[in-house]
C-alpha positions in Angstrom: -102.4 -283.6 -9.9 -99.5 -284.5 -7.6 -96.3 -282.6 -7.9 -93.3 -285.0 -7.7 -90.7 -282.6 -6.6 -87.2 -284.1 -6.5 -84.9 -281.4 -8.1 -85.0 -277.7 -7.4 -82.8 -275.4 -9.5 -81.5 -272.3 -7.8 -79.6 -269.9 -10.1 -77.0 -268.5 -7.7 -74.8 -265.4 -7.9 -74.2 -264.6 -4.2 -76.6 -261.6 -4.4 -79.0 -261.1 -1.5 -81.8 -262.2 -3.9 -80.1 -265.5 -4.8 -79.3 -266.1 -1.1 -83.0 -265.6 -0.3 -83.9 -268.0 -3.1 -81.6 -270.6 -1.8 -82.9 -270.3 1.7 -86.5 -270.6 0.4 -85.6 -273.7 -1.7 -84.0 -275.4 1.4 -87.0 -274.5 3.5 -89.4 -275.8 0.8 -87.4 -279.0 0.3 -87.2 -279.7 4.1 -91.0 -279.2 4.4 -91.7 -281.5 1.5 -89.3 -284.2 2.8 -90.9 -284.2 6.2 -94.4 -284.6 4.6 -93.3 -287.3 2.2 -94.1 -290.8 3.6 -91.3 -292.2 1.3 -88.8 -289.6 2.5 -87.2 -289.1 -0.8 -84.2 -286.7 -0.7 -84.7 -283.5 -2.7 -81.7 -282.2 -4.7 -81.1 -278.5 -4.8 -78.8 -277.5 -7.7 -77.1 -274.2 -7.3 -76.2 -273.0 -10.8 -73.8 -270.2 -11.2 -73.2 -268.8 -14.7 -70.0 -267.0 -15.3 -71.0 -264.3 -17.7 -68.7 -263.7 -20.6 -67.4 -260.2 -20.5 -66.4 -258.3 -23.6 -62.9 -257.3 -22.6 -60.9 -254.8 -24.6 -57.1 -254.5 -24.7 -57.3 -251.0 -23.2 -59.4 -252.2 -20.3 -57.2 -255.2 -19.6 -54.0 -253.2 -19.9 -55.3 -251.1 -16.9 -56.1 -254.2 -14.8 -53.5 -255.4 -12.4 -53.5 -259.2 -12.8 -50.7 -261.3 -11.4 -49.0 -263.2 -14.2 -45.6 -264.9 -14.6 -45.5 -263.3 -18.1 -44.8 -259.6 -18.2 -47.0 -259.2 -21.3 -49.9 -261.6 -20.9 -52.3 -262.1 -23.8 -55.9 -260.9 -23.8 -56.9 -264.6 -23.5 -54.7 -265.1 -20.5 -56.3 -262.0 -18.8 -59.8 -263.3 -19.5 -59.0 -266.8 -18.3 -57.4 -265.4 -15.1 -60.6 -263.4 -14.3 -62.9 -266.3 -15.1 -60.8 -268.7 -12.9 -60.8 -266.2 -10.0 -64.6 -265.7 -10.3 -65.1 -269.5 -10.3 -62.8 -270.0 -7.4 -64.6 -267.3 -5.3 -68.0 -268.6 -6.2 -67.0 -272.3 -5.5 -65.8 -271.3 -2.0 -69.1 -269.5 -1.3 -71.2 -272.4 -2.7 -69.1 -274.9 -0.6 -69.9 -272.9 2.5 -73.6 -273.1 1.6 -73.3 -276.9 1.2 -71.7 -277.2 4.6 -74.3 -274.9 6.3 -77.2 -277.0 4.9 -75.5 -280.4 5.1 -77.2 -281.4 8.4 -80.7 -280.8 7.1 -82.5 -284.1 6.5 -83.9 -284.7 3.1 -81.8 -282.0 1.3 -78.8 -282.5 -0.9 -77.0 -279.5 -2.4 -75.0 -279.6 -5.6 -73.2 -276.8 -7.4 -72.7 -276.4 -11.1 -70.8 -273.8 -13.1 -71.6 -272.8 -16.7 -70.2 -270.1 -18.9 -72.2 -267.7 -21.1 -75.3 -265.7 -21.0 -77.0 -266.3 -17.6 -80.6 -266.4 -18.8 -79.8 -268.7 -21.8 -77.7 -271.1 -19.7 -80.4 -271.3 -17.0 -83.1 -272.0 -19.6 -80.9 -274.6 -21.4 -80.0 -276.3 -18.2 -83.6 -276.6 -17.1 -84.7 -277.8 -20.5 -81.9 -280.5 -20.7 -81.9 -281.8 -17.1 -84.5 -283.0 -14.7 -85.7 -279.8 -13.0 -89.0 -279.9 -11.2 -89.0 -276.3 -9.9 -86.9 -273.2 -10.4 -86.5 -270.9 -7.4 -84.8 -267.7 -8.4 -84.0 -264.2 -7.1 -85.9 -261.4 -8.7 -82.7 -259.5 -9.3 -79.0 -260.4 -9.3 -75.6 -258.8 -9.1 -76.3 -257.0 -12.4 -78.1 -254.3 -10.3 -81.6 -253.5 -9.3 -83.9 -251.9 -11.9 -84.9 -248.3 -11.2 -88.5 -249.6 -10.7 -89.5 -252.4 -8.5 -89.7 -255.0 -11.2 -88.0 -258.2 -12.3 -84.4 -258.2 -13.4 -83.7 -259.0 -17.0 -82.4 -262.5 -16.3 -85.4 -263.6 -14.1 -87.8 -262.0 -16.5 -86.3 -263.8 -19.5 -86.2 -267.2 -17.7 -89.8 -266.9 -16.5 -91.0 -266.2 -20.0 -89.1 -269.1 -21.6 -89.4 -272.1 -19.2 -92.3 -274.5 -19.1 -91.8 -275.7 -15.6 -93.0 -274.2 -12.3 -91.0 -271.2 -11.1 -90.9 -269.2 -7.9 -89.3 -265.7 -7.9 -88.0 -264.5 -4.6 -87.2 -260.9 -3.5 
């Protein structure tokens, strides 16, 4: 069996674990490209899922969010937080694209989705060409008290049917 690796999915949240996963995916893609007589470019898709947060009016009332309206709605607060999160992550991901731009055979793309991270990663990998998932063992949600997998990486690993590498 020959693995035709063209697309690597890297769920990315800027945690050390996802940084390590991205580095490993680039290293792997570069090695495969150099060993491929056809020199096909390998696409690495950095997927960031903005998790929906259950905001309450009390919580949002305590947050200091710039708004032109003195009494912004709950929806405006949430949209502002999601937009700021996406802006910060897009900046980080663009820096990664620049850092790896000069590596032959590797093309980085970034995608944003909203919702439950594990479910979105699973859905994306099921509905798009993904030959390999390279994922950090834990993310920004925090590290489990024991040295095990995070809840997102565990759920994804149990649900996907394609090859997956989990990185510490």
